[in-house]
C-alpha positions as CSV (number, residue, x, y, z in Angstrom):
1,X,31.1,-66.3,50.5
2,X,29.9,-66.3,46.9
3,X,29.8,-69.4,44.8
4,X,30.8,-69.9,41.2
5,X,33.5,-68.2,39.1
6,X,35.5,-65.4,40.6
7,X,34.6,-62.0,39.1
8,X,37.2,-60.7,36.6
9,X,37.2,-57.2,35.2
10,X,36.2,-57.1,31.5
11,X,39.1,-56.9,29.0
12,X,40.2,-53.4,28.0
13,X,39.7,-52.9,24.3
14,X,42.0,-50.4,22.6
15,X,39.8,-48.2,20.4
16,X,42.1,-45.4,19.3
17,X,45.2,-46.6,17.6
18,X,47.4,-46.3,14.4
19,X,48.3,-49.3,12.4
20,X,51.3,-49.0,10.1
21,X,52.1,-51.4,7.2
22,X,54.9,-51.2,4.6
23,X,53.0,-48.8,2.3
24,X,49.9,-47.6,4.3
25,X,49.1,-45.9,7.6
26,X,45.6,-46.6,9.0
27,X,44.1,-44.4,11.8
28,X,41.3,-45.8,14.0
29,X,39.2,-43.9,16.4
30,X,36.5,-45.6,18.6
31,X,37.1,-48.8,16.7
32,X,36.3,-47.3,13.3
33,X,38.8,-46.4,10.5
34,X,39.0,-42.6,10.2
35,X,41.7,-42.3,7.5
36,X,44.3,-44.1,5.6
37,X,47.4,-42.5,4.1
38,X,49.8,-43.9,1.5
39,X,53.3,-43.6,2.7
40,X,55.8,-41.8,0.5
41,X,59.5,-42.1,0.7
42,X,60.2,-38.7,2.2
43,X,63.8,-38.7,1.0
44,X,62.9,-39.4,-2.7
45,X,63.5,-36.1,-4.5
46,X,60.8,-36.8,-7.1
47,X,58.2,-37.1,-4.4
48,X,59.3,-33.8,-2.8
49,X,59.2,-32.2,-6.2
50,X,55.7,-33.4,-6.8
51,X,54.6,-32.0,-3.4
52,X,56.1,-28.6,-4.2
53,X,54.3,-28.6,-7.6
54,X,50.9,-29.3,-5.9
55,X,51.5,-26.7,-3.3
56,X,52.3,-24.1,-5.9
57,X,49.1,-25.0,-7.8
58,X,47.1,-24.7,-4.6
59,X,48.6,-21.3,-3.8
60,X,48.0,-19.9,-7.3
61,X,44.4,-21.1,-7.3
62,X,41.9,-18.2,-6.6
63,X,40.0,-18.4,-3.3
64,X,36.3,-17.5,-3.2
65,X,34.5,-16.5,-0.1
66,X,30.7,-16.1,-0.3
67,X,31.0,-15.9,-4.1
68,X,33.6,-13.1,-4.0
69,X,37.2,-13.6,-5.0
70,X,39.7,-13.1,-2.2
71,X,42.5,-10.8,-3.1
72,X,46.1,-12.1,-3.2
73,X,48.1,-10.4,-0.5
74,X,51.8,-9.7,-0.3
75,X,52.2,-12.7,2.2
76,X,50.6,-15.0,-0.4
77,X,53.0,-13.8,-3.1
78,X,56.0,-14.3,-0.8
79,X,54.8,-17.9,-0.1
80,X,54.5,-18.6,-3.8
81,X,58.0,-17.1,-4.5
82,X,59.6,-19.2,-1.7
83,X,57.9,-22.4,-2.8
84,X,58.8,-21.7,-6.4
85,X,62.4,-21.1,-5.4
86,X,62.6,-24.4,-3.5
87,X,61.0,-26.2,-6.5
88,X,63.4,-24.6,-9.0
89,X,66.5,-25.4,-6.8
90,X,65.5,-29.1,-6.4
91,X,64.4,-29.4,-10.1
92,X,67.7,-28.0,-11.5
93,X,69.7,-30.1,-9.1
94,X,68.0,-33.2,-10.5
95,X,68.0,-32.0,-14.2
96,X,70.9,-29.6,-14.7
97,X,70.6,-29.8,-18.5
98,X,67.2,-28.0,-18.2
99,X,68.7,-25.0,-16.4
100,X,68.1,-21.8,-18.4
101,X,71.1,-20.3,-20.0
102,X,72.1,-16.9,-18.8
103,X,72.1,-14.3,-21.7
104,X,74.6,-11.5,-21.6
105,X,74.2,-8.2,-23.3
106,X,76.4,-7.6,-26.2
107,X,78.7,-4.7,-25.9
108,X,79.1,-2.4,-28.9
C-alpha cells in the first residue's frame, strides 16, 4: 500500500462561460474575455428605432471589393425598403404628429 495522502483528481476549471450582470454580458473562452456586450432593453421602442436606423445606414453605405464598388441588387433594395417600412411604422406610432399629411388633388 502507498503511504501519504490519498490521490485526488485535480479540480475541473470551467474555461468557457458567459457571465451576465444587470447591464453587461461578458463572454469568456479558455479563461480569457472574448467580448462584452451592453444589454439593451429589447422592448424599449427607442432602442429598436435606433437599431433600424443603424441598419438602414449600413444597407445604404456602398460596398467596395478590391477597390471596385459593388452594385446594389434588387434584393438589397428590397431589404432597404422593408427596413425603412418597419422604421417608419414604429416612428409614426411613437410620434403621430410627425406623420406626413396626405395631399389630395383639387378637382376643377
